[in-house]
N, C-alpha and C positions, 0 to 999 in steps of 0.2 A: 242193190251196193254196185259201184263204177269200182273196175276192177282196172289198175294200169299193171302191164309189163315191162319189167325194165331189159333190156338186153346188150351185153357187155363181149361181144365177140374178135376173136384171138387167129391166130396165123392158126396154135393148134387145140384152141379152147374156143367152146361156148359158153358164156357165163348167161343166167337169167334168176331174175327176182321179180315176183306175182306181190304185187301192195292193195291190199280192198283200200280201199277210201271210205275214213269216218269220221265221223266228226268234221268235214275238209281237209283233213291229215292226210298221207298215206302211211298202212299200215300194213309188216311185211307181212304175208300168210308165207310165203314158200319162196326157197333158195334152193337153187341148182345150178350146177353145169354140166356140159359136157368137155371132156378133155381126153386127151392122146388121139385126137383126129386124124384117120390114117395110119395110123401103127398100130395101136391097144384102146383104142377109144373104149368110156365107161361113162356109165348117167349115172348122176346121182345128185339126191335134193332128200333135200326139207325142211319142214313146217315150218311157224313163227316159232314154237318151242324148243324147237333141237331137234323130234323125233323123228329118221329118217321115215321118206315116203318109201326113194328107190334108188337100188344100186343094185347097175348089172351091166355088162358089158354089154359093148350095143357092134356087135363082130361083120354089120352091111354099109359102117358110114365109115365114109371111106376120105368125106373131104364138107366140108361145111355145106352144102348148100343138103347135103343126106342126116350134118346132124341138126338144122333146121327141119327138117322134117320127120326127125327120128322125137327131136324135142317136144315137136308139133303134135305127134300121134298119142307120148304119154299125158302130155292136158290135155285131149278129149277122152283119156279114163278114168280121169278126175270127176267128169263131168258137170253141167250147172257152172265152169270156167268162163262166165263170157267176158272176155276182152276189149276193154272198152276206148283204150292208149297204147300204144306202144312208145317207149321210152328209148333211145339210143347214142349209147357213148359213142361222137367221133372225135376223133381225134386232134383232126386239121380243121379249124374255119378260115384258116385265110383275113383275107384282111375283110372282110369283106363282112364275116359274122362276129362280130359282138358279143351276141345272147342267142338261147334256145331258138331256135325256129319248126315249124309246121315243113312238112316235108314236100313239094312238089315236084313235078320233073326238072323246071330248072332249077329249085334246090340241089337233087341232085345232080344236073349236071355241072354246076360251079362244083361241087365235094371233086364226083368224080374227080377236077382238074389235079385238084392237087395230091390227086394219088403219088405221084414222086415227090413229094416232101415228105412224106413220110407213109415209104412202100409195106413198110412190116404191117400195119395198123391200118392205115387209109381202105384199100382195097378191101376186105377185112369186115369193114365197122361197116359197109355199105352194102354186102352183101347179102344181108340178113329182113335189110330196107328193101330191096326189090321185092327180093320172095315173097315177104309178106304182103311185099305192092297185089302183088299175081293173084296169093290167096285168098285175100280179101280185102281191095280195093277202099271200101270205104271207112277200116279202120281209120284214123289218122295217126299219123307217123311226129313225132319230133325229133329231132337232132341234138343231142347238146354238147355245147364245145368245148374240148382239152384248154384252148388258147383264151376262151374268152375268159377269164379272170385276170387275164396278163395287157388286157387289152385299156388304155385311161395314159399307160407312162408316156412321161415327158416326148419329143421325138429325138433327142439326143440320147437316150435309153435306149432308145428301140432300134434306131437306126445305126449301119453295120459304115464304115469311112473307106463304102465308094461313091463310082460318082448316080450324078442325082437317077439321072433317068434307070436305074437297074434300084433305089429303092419306089419308086414310080410304077414298076413291074413289079412291086412284091416280094421284091428279096429283103427284110428285113428282119428283128428280129420278133420271133412272136410266142416262145416260152410255152408248157405243158403241164400236164399233171391240173391242171385248172379246175378239176369238178375237188379231185382229190383235197387243193389249199383252199377250196370256196367250202368244203366240208368243215375241214379248221378251224377254221375264221369264224364257220358261223357254231360250233362248238365252245373257242376257249373264252368266250363270256360268262358259261358252266362249267366247264373245268377250272379256270382260275383266273377266275373277274379283275383279279388287282394288276394283270400284263396284256388282258387282249385288248385293250386300248394301246398300246403301246409298240418295242419295237420286236415283232417276232419275227425267228427263222424255222421257215415250215423245214424238214426234211425228209419229202419222198422218196425211200428207200427201198427200193424190189429188183429186179430184174433190169425195169426200166429205172431210173435213180436221177434226182435231180431235188435244185435247195428252191425254194423261193424266198425274199423276204417281204414282209406286210408291216407297212402301221396301220394302226387301228383302222385294223380287219382287209383293208387293200390289197393287193399287189404292187411292190417298186419295182422290185425285179426279178432274173429267174436263172437259173442255171442254165437253162434249153433255148433254143434260138430258133435259128431256119427251119431248123427240122429238128429231131431229138435225139441226132445223136450228141448234141453239141453238151461242155457241162464236164458233169459228176461221173468219169469209171462204173461201167453198167455190167452185167453178166454177160454180152455178147459184144455191144457198142463203145468204142471207144473213150465218150467224153472227149475235151478238152484236145483239139491238134493239130499243129501246127499245119495249114492251107498246104506246104511246100510239101509236106510227105504224099501227098494227095500225087502231086506233079511228080515227084521221083519214081513215084509206084509205075506212072501213064508212061514220062519219058525214059524211064531208063530200066523197068524191070518190062517193059511193054505188056502192060498191063490193061485188058479192055474197061472201061465204063462198065458193064456187066463186073468184073471181075474186082472191084474198087468196090465197087457197092456192097456185095457180097460179103466180101469180106470184112469191112468196115461197121451192116448192118448181122452179121453170124460166125464170124470167125472170131471178132477183136475181145475189147472189155480181159475182161475175171478168165472166162472161158481162154481167150490169146494168148495172155498175158503170165496164167499157171500152165496153162498146155493141159491142167486133168480138168476143170467141171468153170461152167458158168453158177452153176448154185455153191452160197455159201457154206452152206453146212456140211454138203462133203471138203471143203477148204480148212474149213474148223479143223475136221474130223483127222485132215491127214498129217503127214511126220511130212512128207514134201518141204523142201525148200523152196519151194516154182510157189506152193502153195500160199507161207506165207507171206514171199514179197506180194503176190497180188493184196491180200490182203491190207496188208503194211499200204500198197497204191492207194486202194481203196480211202484205207481213214486219212491220211497226205491229202490227195485231189480234196476228201470232205474239210477237211481246215486250211485249206489253203482258197476254195469258194466258201465257206465259212466266211473267212478275215473279210473276203472282198465285198458281199452281202451285206455284213451288220458293218461295211465304212459305205455300202449305201442308204444304210438308216442312220447313219450316225449315230450307233452305240449297239448297241443289244439286252433285250430286257429277257427275252424268252427263247426258248431252241424245243423242236417238238419233232421227237422224232412216231414217221406213220409207215404203213404199206409195209408189206410183207418181212423183209429185213426189220428193216425203223421196228416194228412192233415184237416182233418176237428173238433178236437173236442178242441177249446181252452180251455176251463180250463182243459184236461190230459195237454197240454202243458205248460203252466205258474204251476203245482202241475211237471214237469220233468225239468221244470228252474229252478226251485223253489234250487232243490237239485244240480240242476250246478251252483248255485253262488258264490261256494269256486274257482275253474276254471277262472273265470270272465265274466263268462256271467248275462247280466242285460237283462228280460222281458223290450219289451214297450206292457202297456197291452193293449193301446189303436191298434196299431196297429196289435197285436195279436190275438184280437178282431173279426177286418175287414180282416182278414185270409190276409194277410200282404204273400208278399216272404219274405221279411228284418223282422222279428219283433226284433229282439234286438234293444237297443237304442245305438246312438251314440256314446258313453261312455265305453261300453260294447267291451272289451278286447275279449269275445266269441264273432263271428258271431250266431246269429241266424236265419234259414230259413226253409221257409217248400217252397218244390220242388215238387209237386205231379208226381208218377214214371208212367214208362208206359215200364211197361215188356212186353205188347206185343208188341211195334216197334222194340224192342230190336229182339225179337223173328225174325217180318218180315225183319230190317237189315242182321241178319244171317243168316236168310234162301236165302237169297235175292243173297249173296255175295256167297253162297257155290254154286248157285245152277248157276253163273252167269248172267249178265247182257243180254247178246245177247238176242236181242230178235228173 
């Protein structure tokens, strides 16, 4: 039996899943993560049925390389788990990569040059690739890109109103969370076949947040652009921002580029606006007016961007909530749905509270859906397709 390891590395966590290949398709065997890296690291993993395999503190895990090594050591205790290929989530594929690719030196070098465009993600995505190549260079590795789903837009949609030479250098709209949106596009025909081929707005609402307009299961427009800073407000990122603010911070406040980068990636968003937390659960539980302001701002901006994306589609047939907040917060879903009422969306409060798949009323002109995303499964499928299904 072939086995595929999927790795999704972040700044303070290392998520991994192991898939067995049965009848030419990946079947999840292990799901786990090492979180709290460098602070309170903990290794957790469950099997395909959800039973706990490990849940323990890892005192020696101080950085991402040591997290990879500790996770590898735990895998070796399982015995017999031979890895045939490794699939990785890579946030930025730039203008060069519009589909998953096998990783070699040249690919790795091109991806490394994109790190300034995704400083929170790209370096951490690439670190486990380098480590795995050192440990076992014979195991094929596949990069799957969050930007790939958004390729194929017309030029007028992906360009900025800047001199053409800058576009030719790669300054253009890319869009992100593409693996999540690709999974939603694949699930819609099973979950909601009547709207799957129509005008769908998918909202990936988590610590990172964006929306994607889809028609016929293909991306039309996304709220994120050149970097993952654009669009919706996020946990620690501001979302759409007048570029004049950045100029003001540099010219009038005397901030350096590094200081502005830290502000925009780590100190803004819900965290900055509330002054309390980037965690929606904390904000919902707080009676501080600043928490309410941050949540109201988030819902307001979701509504504004939904209107623009609905215009790109020429109307709206369905709206999908997904990712951590979208899947698990009825309160946020209700706030956002209220901003969609003018489009004909009507929320069923009981279905929403119960976490049903369809949370709109029968009379709603826009179908409201909750669909859990599965980026790792998409990566496993892409990896399997690229390395071939022959045993």
